[in-house]
N, C-alpha and C positions, 0 to 999 in steps of 0.2 A: 621533208616538210611538204605536206600535201596542199595546204592553202597558202597562197601568196598574199603578202601584205598589199592592200589596195593602194592604187596610185593616188587616191584622194588623201591618204594618211601619210605615206612616205614614198619619196622618189630619190633614187641615187643619181648623182651627177658626176660625170668623169670627163676630164679634158684629155684629148689625145693629139699626138702628132708623131707619126711613124713609130708606133708602139707594137709592132707585130710580135716582138719577143715576149711581151708582157700581157697584152690586153685579154687574150684568151683565158689565161689562168685567173685573172681578176674577175672576169664576167662569169666564169664557171662557178664561183662562190657567191653569186648574187641571184641564183634561181629562186630564192624565197621572196623576191620582190616582183610585183606586177609590172613595174616600169623602171627602166634605167635609161637616163638621158645621157648621150655621149656627144659632147661638143668637139668636133674635130677641126684642126687647123690645116685642112687640105693635105692630108697624108698622101704620100706617093708609094708606100709599100703595101703590104697586105692587111693593114689595119682595118680598113673598111670592110673588106671581105670577111674577116674574122668576126667583126661586130655583127654583121648581118646573119651570121650563123646562130645567133642567140635571139629567140623570138621575143623576149621581153625588153630588148634594147632598141632604142630609137636614135637615129643619127641625124645630127644637125651640123652643117659645115659653115665655118665663119673664119675669115682671115684673121690671124692673130695680130693683136696690137699690144695689149698688156694682159698680165694674168688676171688682174682684178676685173677688167671689163669683160674678159672671156668668161670668168666665173659668174659674174652678175648676169651676163647674157643667158647662161645656163639656168640660173635661178629663175629668170623671167619665163622660162619654158615650163617650169614646174607648176602644177595645179594642186600640189599637196600641201598639207600643213607643215610637215617636217621634211627636211632635206638631209641626205647622207652624202657628204662631199668627199670624194675619193680620188686619189691619183691612179693612173693606169697600171701601177705596179704594186698596189695594195692587195693583200690577201686576208680575207676575214675568216676566222675560225668559228667553230660552233659556239664556243663560250662568248665570243664577242657578239655574235648574232642574237643569242638568247638574252644577253644583257641589253642589247638595243631594244628588243621587244618589251623588256621590263620598263625601260625608260619611257617608251611610248604609252604604256599603261598607267604609270604613276604620274607622269606629266608634272614633275617637281621643278625642273629647271628649264630655262630657255635654250640652253646649249650644253653639249657634253664634249670634253676634249679626250683625246686618246694618246697614249704613249706607243712607241714602236719597238718591235723586235726586228733589228736590221739583219738581213740575210745576204750572204755572198754566194751566188750560184746555189741557192736553196738551203745553205747551211746557216742557222742562226748564230750570230756572234754573242759573246758573253756580255757585251756592252756596246754602246755607240754614242755618238755626239748629237743625235737628233733631239729636238725639243718637241714637247707635246703640242698638238694643234686641235682646235675644235673641228669635229667631223660631223656631228649630228646636231641640228639646230632647227628652231622654228623660223621659217623663211620670213615671216612678217617682222621679226625683231632684229634681223641680221643683214649686213651688207659688207661686201669685200672692198678693200682699198689697197692700192699699191704701196709697197715698202721695199725699195731697192729692187733686187731681182725677183722677189717673190710677192705674195699677197698676204694680207692679214684680214681677219674677220672682225668687224665692229659688232659687238654683242650688247644689246640694250636689255640686260637682265642678268639673272644669276646663271652660273655655269657649274656643272658637275664634272666628274671624272670617271672614265671607264676603269674597271679593274683589269679587264682583259686587254691585251696589246694587239695592235695590227702588225702583221708581217709586212715589212717593206722589202720586196724582193725584185730589184731592178736587174734585168739581164740584157740590157742594150749593149751592142758591141762598143768597143773602145772608141772608134772614130765618132760614132753618134754621141757618146757621152762627152767627148772633148768638144764637139760642136755646141752642145748644150751649155757646158761650163764656160765656153768662150762668151756666149750670149749672157749668161748669168753674171759673169765677172764684169761685163760692160755696164749692166744695170746697177750692180752693187757699187761699183766705183763712182758712178754718177751720183748715187745717193750719198755716199761718203763725202764727196766733194761739195755738195750743195746743201747738206743738212747742217743746221746750227750745231756747233760743238757740244752745247749743253744738253742736247736731247739724244746724243749718241750713246749707245750702250758700251759697256766695257770692252766686249769683243770688237766692236766697231772702232773704238779708239786704238786698240792694238793694231788693227788692220791699217789705220792711217799712218802708223810708223813706217810702213813699207818694208819692214825687216822682221819684226818679232812674230807675227801671226803664223807664217809657215813653220818656223822652228818650234814654236810652242805647241801647235796642233800635232806635229809629228811626235813629240815627246809625250804629250797628253794622251794621244790615242794609243800609242804602242806600249807605253809603260804604266801611266797612271790608270788608264782604262784596262790595262792588262791584255790588250789584244795580241800581244806577242805570244800569248798562250794558245791562241786560236790558229797557229800555224800560218800557212800562206793565205788563208781566208782573212785573218786579221791583218796581215801585211798588205794585202790588196786594198782593204778598206782604208788603212793608214795612208797608203800612197794616194788614193783618190782624194782624201781630205787635204793632204799636203799640196797636191797639184791644184786643187780648187782654190786654196788660199794663196798659192803662188801666183795664179793667174790674176787674182784681184790686185795683188801687190804690183805686178807688172803693168796692169792697167793704170794704176795710180802713178807709177813712175813715168809711163808713157805720156800721160796727160800733163804732168809737170814739165816735161822737156819737149813736148811736141812743137812748140813755137821757137825752139832754140835753133836758129838758122845761121848764126854768125859765130862759129867757133873761133877761138883764139888761134891764129895761124902759127904762133910760136910753139903751141903744144901739139901740133900735128907732126907726125913722122912722115918722112918721105917714102 
């Protein structure tokens, strides 16, 4: 593509924190944009160095507090009518890019959501447990808010859906992934404990049982989603999802018993 989409029409926004394994691949598929805004949470690896190697990328650093405030900060830096909101491990294919250009021309909806093709070390899985999220939207009509460990987008208008999927290809090392999940589980457990029961979704209610969610996600991923047929790639994904759910359950149990300081001495063994 010879002509880049002008920054007055569309700007991509990406959040980063130590994404050296991912950010280069993501930015390499955004050369069709005049401007990409990266909001970095003070990375300590090679993330900044990699971003600077792409001439259409601008870096802004801000200490992380919540996902919603970080995203809204990024939106405030955009001067464009439309925003393309991406994670640092999203890969856009040609079909998705062409579909985006069509949406910009037709201007039918306020926002468009996308489904995901989940990859394990570059190999797409036959299915996954991710839910679609709005990625393309008019900045004037949308704003992020926090919801547990993640963020949601409030959309004041109609939303359409992409036919093409985004590749979600996270290649962070295990330790980095575990650190992230520990943080996410803390935020998610806080939401589960403080939210009124009547507004909780069915998965959230399962999580509050502190038992069922890890067992069900293991069976659901490996057998119902048939990831067992994807070999060790499917097994890797299943373990990730099971560990993530287990961490949330452990957080909930920890919160329930953290003030238990006076055990019954008769039940203690010498």
